[in-house]
N, C-alpha and C positions, 0 to 999 in steps of 0.2 A: 225229243218226244218220239214215242214209239207206240204202235198199235199192238196190243196184247190180246190174243184169242183166248178167252176163258170160258168155262162151263156156262157162265152167265151172259155171254156175248162178248163183243169186242169193247175194249177199254183203252182210252188213251192214258199212257203212263210215262214216267221219266226214267231214263237210265241213270245210274249213279253219277255224280258230279265229283270230279277229282279237285282237291283244293290246291291252292298255290303251293302248300308245302309237300303235297303228294306228287305233283308234277315235277319231278326233281332229276337233275342231271348231275351227279357227283362224281368227281374225278380225283384220283390220286396218282402222282407220278414221281418216279425216282430217276434222276438224271445224273450223269457224270460229264463234266466238261473238262477236256484236257488242255494242255497248255499250247496245242496247235489249233484250237478252235473247234475241235471235233466234239460231237455229242452222242452219248449212248445211254440206254436206260429202258425203262418200261413204264407203262401207265395202264391203270385199270379205270374204266368208266362204267358207272352203274345208272341205268335209265329206268325210271319208274313212272307210273301214272301215264299220262298222254305222251310223255317223252319216250316211253317204250317203242312207240312207232318210228322213231327217228332212224332206226337202223333196220326196221322190219323188211324193207324192200330189198336189202343186200344179203340177208341171211342165207338165201338159197342160191346166190350167184356162185359162179366158179371162183376159186381162190384168187386167180389173177385179176378178175373184176372187182372182188371185195377190196384188194389191195389198192386199186385205182380209186375206188370210192373213198376209202380212208385217207389216202393222200390228198384228196380234194377237201375233206373235212378239216384236216389239220395243216394249216399254212406253215410247215416247218421246212426251211431251206434244206435242200439236197436230202430230204428224208428217204431212208431205205428201210422197208419193214422186214424184220427178221422172222416174226411170228405173229399171227393174228388169229384169235379164237373167239367165239361167241357162245353164250349160254343164255337160254330163255326159260323163264318161269312163266307159264301161261295160266296161272291161277287168277282169282278174282282181283289179286293185286299184282298185276303183271310186271315183270322185271326183265331187262336185257343187261347182260354184263358182257363188256368188251375188253379183251386183254390184248395189249400190243407191246411187242419188243421192237425196238428201233435203234438206228443209228443215223447220224447226219454229219457227213464231212463238212468242214468249213461252216459250221453253223454259226460260229462267232467270227467277227472281223478282228484282224490284228493290225495295229498301227503305232508306231513309236513307242513299242513296249507295252502298250495297253491292249486289253481285250474288251470288245464291245459285243454284247449279245441281248436279244430281246427277252425281257422278263417273262412275257406271256405270249408264246407263239402257238398256243393250243386252242384257246377259246376267246374269240374277241367280240366285242359288241359292235353293232352296226348303227350308223347314224339314222335319224329320222328325217323325212323331207320337211323343210321349212315351208309353212304356209302363212299367208297374210290375210287378216280380216276373217279368221275362221268363224263359221256360223254354228256348225253342228257341235254337240258335246262330245266328250271323249268317252268311248266305251271300250274297255279292255275285257274281252270275252273269256280269255283263259289265262289265268296266272300260272307262274312257273318260278322255279328256284334252281339256280346254277351254283354249284360249289367246287372250287378248284383248289387243291393242295398240291403244290410242286416243291420238291426239295432238289436243289442243285449241289452236288459235290464239286467245290471249286478246285482248280489247279493249285498245287502247293506253291507257296511263295508269293501269292497274289492277295489282295484285299480290295474293299470297295473304295472307289475314289471319293465318294460323297456319303452322306448319312442316308440310311434306308428310308424309303418313301412310304408314306402312309396316306390313305384317302378314305373318308367315310361321308356318305351322303344318305340322308333320310328324308323321304317324301311320303305323302299319304298314299301314292300309288306304287311305291317300291323303295328298295334300298340297295346301295352299292358300297362294298367294303374292299379295300385292297391293302394288304400289309406285307412288308418283307422284313425279315430279320436274320441276323448271322448267328449261328450256333457252331463254334469252333471252326471247321472248314466247310460248313454247309450253309447255303443261302436258302432260307424257307419262305415261300411265297404263298399267300392265301388270298382268294378272291371269292367274294360272293355277289351275285346279282340276283335280285328277286323283284319280279313284276306282279303286282296284286290286281286281280280281276275286280271289276266294279265299273260304275258310271261316274264320271267327273264332269265338271263344268268346262265349257269351251276354253276358258282362260287357263286351264290345266295344260293345254297342248304345248304351249311354249315352254312351260316348266319341264314337260316330258322330253321336248327336243333337247333342252339343255342338259338334262339328266343323262340322256344316252350319249350326248357329246362328251361330257365329262368322263364317262365310262370309256369311250373310244380313246380319248386322250390319255387316260390312265393305262389302258391296254397297249398303248404305243411306247410305253416307258422302256428305255434301253439301259441296261446295266453297264458300268464302266469299272473294269478291274485295273488296278495298277500294281506294280511289284512292291513288295514290302521293303 
């Protein structure tokens, strides 16, 4: 709510509201995993709507400080940033674009001829605090959508130890989808997390806790590669 000064006097008005679909963080990454466990590649992140503000405070920082901030955003083991750039569109539909080139030594663990690595080390869900005998209803004031597409080029001579994992959860307050597939020598991973704004009954809270815990568990999934 804002106070607008008009020729007819002051008026209370509302600024535009961004929808769940407009508050989006969309990421595409192309990574190469070598047979020594090293990772290299690039990723592009587009932040729109209220997500535009997520990088706003570091845009004007010195390059060294920017890198430190981005290393905190992405929990990638041993990550070294080769290049980092930002572009901003400050129109009525604001958008921030982040481009990162990176490498990470010993990203994957090696043991008994197998390679172990985290499927999602870029964007992880967080657990909600458990409450007992909740009294108040659930109010989600701002909805948002996260979309992540990551392609890993696997080292030659390796394959998945088990079948690709898939998970899909649909609730009135949100959706979570996680899929992985193999296309020739590439592992393709897709993840979507969407939280919808609105007012929900107090009984929804436990369902919301379970929803985010399921997302946390899925985000902790480790890929195991074995020799063909």
